VOPAGU-2260 file (C-alpha; in pm, 1 decimal, decimal comma):
REM VOPAGU-2260
SITE   aa  ch    i         X         Y         Z
SITE  MET   A    0    -346,6    -206,0     105,5
SITE  THR   A    1    -541,3    -405,5    -145,1
SITE  GLY   A    2    -908,3    -493,9    -116,9
SITE  TYR   A    3   -1238,6    -534,3    -293,8
SITE  GLY   A    4   -1593,8    -435,4    -207,6
SITE  GLU   A    5   -1921,3    -418,0    -393,3
SITE  SER   A    6   -2284,0    -340,5    -321,1
SITE  SER   A    7   -2606,0    -277,6    -510,2
SITE  HIS   A    8   -2943,1    -122,3    -431,6
SITE  GLN   A    9   -3270,9    -101,8    -619,6
SITE  GLY   A   10   -3507,9     185,4    -552,4
SITE  GLU   A   11   -3835,1     277,2    -716,4
SITE  THR   A   12   -3672,2     467,4    -999,9
SITE  LEU   A   13   -3305,1     371,2    -988,5
SITE  VAL   A   14   -3084,2      62,4    -965,4
SITE  VAL   A   15   -2736,4     140,8    -828,2
SITE  ALA   A   16   -2430,2     -86,9    -830,7
SITE  VAL   A   17   -2093,9      21,8    -684,6
SITE  GLU   A   18   -1770,5    -176,3    -711,5
SITE  LEU   A   19   -1448,9     -76,4    -531,3
SITE  ARG   A   20   -1094,9    -200,5    -583,8
SITE  SER   A   21    -796,5     -73,5    -388,2
SITE  VAL   A   22    -427,9    -113,9    -467,7
SITE  ASN   A   23    -121,3       1,9    -277,9
SITE  ASN   A   24     -22,8     365,3    -295,6
SITE  ARG   A   25     169,3     589,3     -58,3
SITE  TYR   A   26    -101,9     853,0     -92,5
SITE  LEU   A   27    -479,8     843,1    -143,8
SITE  LYS   A   28    -609,9     862,0    -499,2
SITE  VAL   A   29    -974,2     805,9    -592,8
SITE  SER   A   30   -1060,2     725,4    -954,2
SITE  LEU   A   31   -1424,8     715,2   -1068,8
SITE  ARG   A   32   -1568,7     528,1   -1365,1
SITE  ALA   A   33   -1931,1     632,8   -1414,9
SITE  PRO   A   34   -2177,3     750,6   -1682,4
SITE  GLU   A   35   -2072,2    1088,2   -1815,0
SITE  SER   A   36   -2352,0    1282,3   -1644,4
SITE  TYR   A   37   -2237,8    1144,3   -1305,1
SITE  GLN   A   38   -1867,8    1228,7   -1338,6
SITE  VAL   A   39   -1934,2    1556,7   -1157,7
SITE  LEU   A   40   -1988,7    1349,1    -842,6
SITE  GLU   A   41   -1624,1    1241,9    -821,8
SITE  PRO   A   42   -1543,1    1494,1    -540,5
SITE  ASP   A   43   -1840,9    1358,3    -343,6
SITE  PHE   A   44   -1714,8    1002,5    -389,7
SITE  GLU   A   45   -1367,5    1104,1    -268,5
SITE  LYS   A   46   -1512,4    1278,8      37,2
SITE  VAL   A   47   -1695,1     960,7     141,1
SITE  VAL   A   48   -1392,9     739,7      74,0
SITE  ARG   A   49   -1160,5     966,4     278,2
SITE  LYS   A   50   -1368,1     902,8     588,9
SITE  LEU   A   51   -1237,1     545,1     599,0
SITE  VAL   A   52    -930,6     531,0     374,1
SITE  ARG   A   53    -608,8     732,4     406,4
SITE  ARG   A   54    -375,7     558,7     161,4
SITE  GLY   A   55    -415,3     364,0    -159,8
SITE  THR   A   56    -552,4     400,8    -510,0
SITE  ILE   A   57    -927,1     340,6    -494,6
SITE  GLN   A   58   -1092,6     255,1    -825,7
SITE  VAL   A   59   -1466,9     318,7    -808,4
SITE  SER   A   60   -1702,5     176,3   -1070,1
SITE  LEU   A   61   -2060,1     309,5   -1073,8
SITE  ARG   A   62   -2333,1     141,9   -1276,4
SITE  LEU   A   63   -2685,2     281,3   -1295,0
SITE  GLN   A   64   -3015,2     179,7   -1446,6
SITE  HIS   A   65   -3311,0     414,9   -1448,0
SITE  ILE   A   66   -3649,1     250,0   -1413,7
SITE  LYS   A   67   -3919,0     422,5   -1616,3
SITE  ALA   A   68   -4274,4     338,1   -1712,2
SITE  ALA   A   69   -4331,9     254,1   -2076,2
SITE  ARG   A   70   -4530,4     573,1   -2127,7
SITE  GLU   A   71   -4229,7     777,0   -2014,4
SITE  GLN   A   72   -3996,2     624,5   -2269,0
SITE  VAL   A   73   -3943,7     820,3   -2587,1
SITE  LEU   A   74   -3772,0     614,2   -2852,7
SITE  SER   A   75   -3571,9     745,9   -3143,9
SITE  ILE   A   76   -3791,4     617,9   -3426,3
SITE  GLU   A   77   -3545,6     691,3   -3707,5
SITE  VAL   A   78   -3263,0     507,9   -3531,3
SITE  LEU   A   79   -3496,2     216,2   -3454,4
SITE  LYS   A   80   -3602,7     192,1   -3819,9
SITE  GLY   A   81   -3241,2     196,9   -3929,0
SITE  TYR   A   82   -3150,0     -94,7   -3702,7
SITE  LEU   A   83   -3454,5    -298,3   -3811,0
SITE  ASN   A   84   -3383,2    -243,3   -4182,1
SITE  GLN   A   85   -3020,7    -346,6   -4137,7
SITE  MET   A   86   -3119,4    -657,3   -3941,5
SITE  ALA   A   87   -3372,0    -757,5   -4206,2
SITE  LYS   A   88   -3107,5    -715,3   -4476,9
SITE  VAL   A   89   -2852,4    -921,0   -4282,8
SITE  GLY   A   90   -3111,5   -1190,2   -4221,8
SITE  GLU   A   91   -3183,8   -1217,8   -4595,5
SITE  GLU   A   92   -2816,7   -1216,8   -4699,5
SITE  LEU   A   93   -2727,1   -1485,6   -4445,2
SITE  LYS   A   94   -3051,5   -1674,9   -4509,5
SITE  LEU   A   95   -3117,8   -1697,2   -4138,3
SITE  PRO   A   96   -3422,4   -1893,7   -4022,6
SITE  GLN   A   97   -3716,9   -1689,3   -3899,9
SITE  GLU   A   98   -3645,9   -1787,4   -3538,8
SITE  ALA   A   99   -3297,2   -1636,0   -3553,6
SITE  ARG   A  100   -3432,9   -1320,2   -3718,6
SITE  ASN   A  101   -3691,3   -1281,1   -3442,4
SITE  LEU   A  102   -3415,8   -1317,4   -3181,5
SITE  LEU   A  103   -3218,1   -1035,4   -3344,0
SITE  MET   A  104   -3524,9    -813,0   -3356,1
SITE  GLY   A  105   -3599,5    -884,1   -2990,3
SITE  ASN   A  106   -3264,5    -737,7   -2878,3
SITE  VAL   A  107   -3290,0    -420,7   -3083,9
SITE  LEU   A  108   -3391,0    -197,2   -2790,9
SITE  GLN   A  109   -3058,8    -268,5   -2620,2
SITE  LEU   A  110   -2861,4    -112,2   -2904,5
SITE  PRO   A  111   -2712,6     236,8   -2860,4
SITE  GLY   A  112   -2914,1     531,4   -2978,4
SITE  ILE   A  113   -3261,2     373,6   -2942,7
SITE  VAL   A  114   -3320,6     554,6   -2613,6
SITE  PRO   A  115   -3167,7     904,3   -2643,2
SITE  GLU   A  116   -2877,0     975,3   -2409,6
SITE  SER   A  117   -3066,6    1260,7   -2247,7
SITE  GLN   A  118   -3312,2    1010,6   -2103,5
SITE  ILE   A  119   -3037,5     785,8   -1968,1
SITE  GLY   A  120   -2898,7    1078,1   -1770,0
SITE  THR   A  121   -3052,7    1212,5   -1454,0
SITE  LYS   A  122   -3288,3    1503,7   -1401,0
SITE  ASN   A  123   -3225,1    1518,6   -1026,8
SITE  LEU   A  124   -2864,6    1441,2    -938,8
SITE  GLU   A  125   -2910,6    1518,4    -569,3
SITE  GLU   A  126   -3188,6    1261,7    -528,1
SITE  ASP   A  127   -2981,1     998,4    -708,5
SITE  TRP   A  128   -2679,4    1077,6    -490,2
SITE  VAL   A  129   -2874,4     980,9    -177,8
SITE  GLN   A  130   -2907,9     623,2    -308,3
SITE  ILE   A  131   -2558,3     620,9    -454,1
SITE  GLU   A  132   -2400,0     731,5    -126,2
SITE  LYS   A  133   -2575,7     457,5      70,8
SITE  THR   A  134   -2460,0     195,5    -177,7
SITE  LEU   A  135   -2106,4     337,6    -175,8
SITE  SER   A  136   -2092,2     322,1     205,3
SITE  LEU   A  137   -2197,9     -43,4     204,6
SITE  ALA   A  138   -1930,7    -126,1     -55,8
SITE  LEU   A  139   -1670,5      62,5     151,4
SITE  GLY   A  140   -1761,5    -146,9     454,5
SITE  LYS   A  141   -1687,5    -466,5     262,6
SITE  LEU   A  142   -1367,0    -316,1     125,0
SITE  GLN   A  143   -1251,2    -229,2     475,3
SITE  VAL   A  144   -1307,4    -585,5     598,2
SITE  MET   A  145   -1056,9    -711,5     341,1
SITE  ARG   A  146    -814,2    -426,4     409,1
SITE  LEU   A  147    -828,3    -485,2     785,7
SITE  THR   A  148    -749,3    -853,0     733,1
SITE  GLU   A  149    -451,3    -763,1     517,5
SITE  GLY   A  150    -350,0    -497,8     769,9
SITE  ALA   A  151    -346,7    -753,8    1051,7
SITE  ASN   A  152    -124,3    -982,8     844,1
SITE  MET   A  153     103,9    -692,2     760,4
SITE  ALA   A  154     128,2    -590,0    1127,4
SITE  ALA   A  155     227,6    -944,7    1219,2
SITE  GLU   A  156     502,0    -943,1     956,2
SITE  LEU   A  157     628,0    -601,5    1069,0
SITE  LEU   A  158     642,8    -723,3    1427,9
SITE  SER   A  159     832,2   -1033,9    1320,1
SITE  LEU   A  160    1087,6    -822,4    1131,1
SITE  ARG   A  161    1119,3    -585,7    1425,4
SITE  ASN   A  162    1186,9    -878,1    1660,9
SITE  ARG   A  163    1451,5   -1014,5    1425,1
SITE  ILE   A  164    1629,6    -678,8    1438,6
SITE  VAL   A  165    1607,9    -682,4    1819,9
SITE  ASP   A  166    1780,8   -1021,6    1819,7
SITE  GLN   A  167    2052,2    -901,2    1581,6
SITE  LEU   A  168    2110,9    -593,0    1794,6
SITE  ALA   A  169    2136,5    -806,0    2108,2
SITE  ALA   A  170    2415,4   -1004,1    1941,5
SITE  VAL   A  171    2592,8    -678,4    1854,0
SITE  LYS   A  172    2576,2    -563,8    2219,2
SITE  VAL   A  173    2754,1    -881,3    2325,4
SITE  LEU   A  174    3031,6    -827,6    2071,9
SITE  ILE   A  175    3101,1    -458,2    2143,8
SITE  PRO   A  176    3323,3    -503,0    2455,3
SITE  MET   A  177    3503,7    -793,4    2292,5
SITE  VAL   A  178    3608,2    -582,4    1992,6
SITE  ILE   A  179    3838,1    -356,9    2196,5
SITE  GLU   A  180    3996,5    -650,4    2379,4
SITE  THR   A  181    4053,8    -837,4    2053,0
SITE  TYR   A  182    4210,4    -531,3    1890,5
SITE  ARG   A  183    4440,0    -474,0    2191,0
SITE  ASP   A  184    4558,8    -834,0    2193,6
SITE  LYS   A  185    4618,9    -839,1    1817,1
SITE  LEU   A  186    4799,5    -506,3    1828,9
SITE  LEU   A  187    5024,9    -622,6    2111,4
SITE  GLU   A  188    5106,0    -946,2    1933,3
SITE  ARG   A  189    5179,8    -765,4    1606,9
SITE  VAL   A  190    5412,5    -514,8    1774,0
SITE  LYS   A  191    5596,3    -790,1    1960,6
SITE  LYS   A  192    5666,5    -969,3    1635,2
SITE  LEU   A  193    5793,9    -650,0    1476,6
SITE  LEU   A  194    6027,3    -583,1    1770,0
SITE  GLU   A  195    6170,6    -934,6    1790,7
SITE  GLY   A  196    6551,0    -925,6    1782,2
SITE  THR   A  197    6566,1    -555,8    1871,0
SITE  ASP   A  198    6632,8    -370,1    2195,9
SITE  ALA   A  199    6316,5    -164,0    2163,5
SITE  VAL   A  200    6060,0    -188,5    2441,5
SITE  ILE   A  201    5685,1    -144,0    2415,2
SITE  GLN   A  202    5570,5     143,7    2630,8
SITE  PRO   A  203    5230,9      74,3    2795,7
SITE  SER   A  204    5130,6     436,3    2742,4
SITE  ASP   A  205    5179,9     402,4    2366,6
SITE  LEU   A  206    4967,4      85,9    2357,2
SITE  ILE   A  207    4697,1     247,0    2567,7
SITE  ARG   A  208    4692,8     557,3    2344,3
SITE  GLU   A  209    4657,2     350,2    2026,7
SITE  VAL   A  210    4381,2     133,5    2174,0
SITE  THR   A  211    4199,2     445,6    2295,6
SITE  VAL   A  212    4206,6     602,9    1951,0
SITE  PHE   A  213    4070,3     282,6    1799,7
SITE  ALA   A  214    3798,1     258,8    2064,9
SITE  GLU   A  215    3681,2     615,7    2001,3
SITE  ARG   A  216    3681,3     569,5    1623,9
SITE  SER   A  217    3485,2     242,3    1632,7
SITE  ASP   A  218    3252,6     318,9    1924,4
SITE  ILE   A  219    2891,8     241,6    1823,6
SITE  ALA   A  220    2740,4     246,2    2171,6
SITE  GLU   A  221    2534,0     559,6    2104,7
SITE  GLU   A  222    2397,7     425,9    1776,4
SITE  VAL   A  223    2305,6      97,3    1943,5
SITE  THR   A  224    2124,9     278,7    2224,6
SITE  ARG   A  225    1927,1     500,2    1984,4
SITE  LEU   A  226    1838,8     206,2    1761,7
SITE  ASP   A  227    1722,2      17,2    2069,4
SITE  CYS   A  228    1492,5     308,0    2162,9
SITE  HIS   A  229    1353,7     332,2    1808,2
SITE  LEU   A  230    1275,8     -40,7    1806,5
SITE  GLU   A  231    1090,0     -10,9    2136,1
SITE  GLN   A  232     887,6     283,0    2003,7
SITE  PHE   A  233     821,0      94,9    1679,1
SITE  GLY   A  234     658,3    -186,6    1873,8
SITE  LYS   A  235     437,8      56,7    2067,5
SITE  VAL   A  236     320,5     232,6    1750,4
SITE  LEU   A  237     229,2    -102,4    1592,6
SITE  ASP   A  238     -18,8    -154,0    1877,0
SITE  GLN   A  239    -206,8     163,9    1787,0
SITE  GLU   A  240    -540,5     111,2    1613,1
SITE  GLU   A  241    -497,6     380,4    1347,2
SITE  GLY   A  242    -271,2     655,2    1219,5
SITE  ALA   A  243      43,3     445,2    1259,7
SITE  GLY   A  244     174,0     471,4     902,5
SITE  ARG   A  245     349,5     809,6     918,6
SITE  LYS   A  246     503,8     739,9    1259,4
SITE  LEU   A  247     636,0     403,1    1147,9
SITE  GLU   A  248     779,0     563,7     835,3
SITE  PHE   A  249     965,5     823,6    1042,6
SITE  LEU   A  250    1097,3     565,4    1289,6
SITE  THR   A  251    1217,6     345,7    1004,4
SITE  GLN   A  252    1409,6     636,4     851,4
SITE  GLU   A  253    1578,5     698,4    1185,6
SITE  MET   A  254    1664,0     330,4    1228,0
SITE  VAL   A  255    1816,2     319,2     879,9
SITE  ARG   A  256    2029,0     623,4     965,7
SITE  GLU   A  257    2159,9     469,7    1289,6
SITE  THR   A  258    2228,5     135,9    1121,1
SITE  ASN   A  259    2424,3     299,5     838,9
SITE  THR   A  260    2639,9     480,3    1093,6
SITE  MET   A  261    2699,1     154,3    1281,1
SITE  GLY   A  262    2804,9     -11,6     957,3
SITE  SER   A  263    3055,1     261,0     874,1
SITE  LYS   A  264    3210,0     262,5    1224,1
SITE  ALA   A  265    3205,1    -108,6    1304,8
SITE  ALA   A  266    3553,3    -257,7    1308,6
SITE  ASP   A  267    3457,2    -618,6    1350,6
SITE  VAL   A  268    3351,3    -869,2    1085,7
SITE  LYS   A  269    3086,8   -1032,0    1303,7
SITE  ILE   A  270    2929,6    -697,7    1391,8
SITE  THR   A  271    2927,5    -604,8    1024,0
SITE  GLN   A  272    2743,3    -926,3     942,9
SITE  HIS   A  273    2475,5    -847,4    1199,1
SITE  VAL   A  274    2447,3    -492,5    1066,2
SITE  MET   A  275    2390,9    -625,2     713,6
SITE  GLU   A  276    2110,1    -848,2     841,8
SITE  ILE   A  277    1952,4    -547,9    1015,3
SITE  LYS   A  278    1972,5    -345,9     693,9
SITE  GLY   A  279    1795,5    -621,1     501,9
SITE  ASP   A  280    1510,0    -636,4     753,1
SITE  LEU   A  281    1478,9    -257,5     760,5
SITE  GLU   A  282    1450,0    -249,4     383,4
SITE  ARG   A  283    1164,6    -498,9     399,1
SITE  ILE   A  284     997,4    -289,0     671,2
SITE  ARG   A  285    1040,4      24,0     460,2
SITE  GLU   A  286     859,8    -142,0     168,8
SITE  LEU   A  287     572,3    -262,8     386,2
SITE  ILE   A  288     500,7      61,1     569,6
SITE  GLN   A  289     450,0     250,6     242,6
SITE  ASN   A  290      99,7     103,1     251,6
SITE  VAL   A  291      23,7     123,3     625,8
SITE  GLU   A  292    -235,9     380,3     722,0
């Protein structure tokens, strides 16, 4: 399921900002974007995420800012001189007013290389992780709110599709006994026409045998009963608070199997039409449950 969550926290020495985005995926995949020295924390991020999320691709963005006193900052003097010389040269070539030149000079400390990368990193990763984990948990909470809302909407749609299939199956149940009667009447009428003007007589036993063979070949009563049971179980699983995804996936596979068998055995156009409608709804269910946890 899709969702978004973000949170930030400022401590005495560190400002932490975490942003989470989730997109649909059959399995769980956690991807971390963070400063290089914090990439080693990716397994820790995944461990925290797995406590709440079972499926989906979770993109985690970590931004950090270390707060240091001015006396603790060690600037790269040579790099700073290089930037200042280049800015002065550009200012002269472009004939910039002094105000614009001062503005350029004022932003020089934000340029890469002024503060060595070693200072941007962390000396105590474990202490930083304490703040990062708290911020991550808050962002996950917001992410889950969005995912739960989407999950409720998805459950409502799944239930609607399930109920549509129940209605289609009810129509099939009504038609089943009529199929044999219709076939018998058509067969009798066809044979009578063929025997018109002849002395041949229709033997009831022959008619009964032919109708029996047809009934056995086109009997879908078992498939209808099993599909009915699967639909009932599907509704019960939807009411569960968590862990429904795998069960729904299995039940859907079984329903598809029974419906395919019904389609191959059905000997009535109307039943076939209902079966096609059921297949369409099952396909939509199959797509949706790929993202249900």
